[in-house]
C-alpha positions as MATLAB code, in Angstrom:
seq = 'XXXXXXXXXXXXXXXXXXXXXXXXXXXXXXXXXXXXXXXXXXXXXXXXXXXXXXXXXXXXXXXXXXXXXXXXXXXXXXXXXXXXXXXXXXXXXXXXXX';
ca = [
      10.313   -1.344   14.927;
       8.308   -1.059   11.729;
       6.206    2.120   11.694;
       3.887    0.760    9.007;
       2.454   -1.699   11.534;
       1.306    1.243   13.638;
       0.124    3.461   10.776;
      -3.623    2.698   11.100;
      -3.516    3.414   14.840;
      -1.543    6.639   14.341;
      -3.926    7.798   11.624;
      -6.953    6.957   13.757;
      -5.659    8.980   16.722;
      -4.657   11.863   14.456;
      -8.152   11.992   12.978;
      -9.684   11.791   16.457;
      -7.508   14.710   17.562;
      -8.501   16.729   14.504;
     -12.170   15.961   15.173;
     -11.797   17.027   18.795;
     -10.130   20.268   17.747;
     -12.907   20.994   15.266;
     -15.569   20.276   17.886;
     -13.971   22.414   20.596;
     -13.567   25.355   18.219;
     -17.224   25.086   17.251;
     -16.615   24.242   13.599;
     -18.650   21.025   13.891;
     -21.545   20.277   16.229;
     -22.137   17.240   18.459;
     -24.130   15.379   15.818;
     -21.399   15.743   13.205;
     -18.795   14.722   15.764;
     -20.794   11.584   16.603;
     -21.096   10.680   12.921;
     -17.350   11.118   12.432;
     -16.479    8.996   15.453;
     -18.864    6.226   14.365;
     -17.339    6.127   10.891;
     -13.707    6.596   11.912;
     -12.724    3.053   10.909;
     -14.143    3.551    7.412;
     -12.389    6.910    7.110;
      -9.049    5.434    8.200;
      -9.496    2.458    5.860;
     -10.263    4.745    2.943;
      -7.294    6.979    3.705;
      -4.946    3.984    3.892;
      -6.337    2.606    0.620;
      -5.822    5.938   -1.132;
      -2.327    6.160    0.337;
      -1.516    2.668   -0.944;
      -2.682    3.538   -4.448;
      -0.725    6.801   -4.417;
       2.420    4.984   -3.247;
       2.043    2.329   -5.965;
       1.745    5.047   -8.613;
       4.714    6.953   -7.178;
       6.987    3.899   -6.842;
       6.200    2.188  -10.146;
       9.038    0.175  -11.748;
      11.767    2.229  -13.341;
      12.182    2.311  -17.097;
      15.759    1.057  -16.650;
      14.496   -2.053  -14.833;
      11.846   -2.687  -17.477;
      14.426   -2.320  -20.259;
      16.741   -4.800  -18.489;
      13.901   -7.306  -18.127;
      13.063   -6.992  -21.837;
      16.720   -7.522  -22.777;
      16.910  -10.660  -20.633;
      13.592  -11.903  -22.016;
      14.885  -11.541  -25.594;
      17.833  -13.847  -24.800;
      15.665  -16.679  -23.448;
      14.205  -19.351  -25.722;
      10.482  -18.737  -26.267;
       9.386  -22.199  -25.088;
      11.742  -22.560  -22.095;
      10.390  -22.045  -18.582;
      12.209  -19.631  -16.293;
      13.398  -21.024  -12.950;
      13.946  -18.536  -10.140;
      16.173  -20.077   -7.496;
      15.105  -19.319   -3.940;
      17.327  -19.394   -0.852;
      17.507  -22.132    1.790;
      15.021  -24.982    1.580;
      12.290  -23.054   -0.217;
      11.017  -24.483   -3.479;
      12.184  -22.760   -6.658;
       9.706  -20.583   -8.549;
       9.023  -21.819  -12.084;
       7.435  -19.467  -14.626;
       6.104  -21.390  -17.600;
       6.314  -19.953  -21.090;
       3.171  -18.582  -22.699;
];
């Protein structure tokens, strides 16, 4: 089971529970609660987008990997395309030189 498939649903229910708790404690009124529930999809979408950006910044490529790629790139002829062999019957990926 992949939890990321269920993340939007989990986040939506968590926000609904938080909204219900705020409403029952009197911190938000009925009108604010209605506005939140109507815009819950936009709130969840925004939260997931921000989470995706934060994860991309956190998990950026390591300097060691970038250094290895530069070292490999220096050994290749400048005008030769790079062929990445793929498994099974998939077509190979060809990266043309610039």
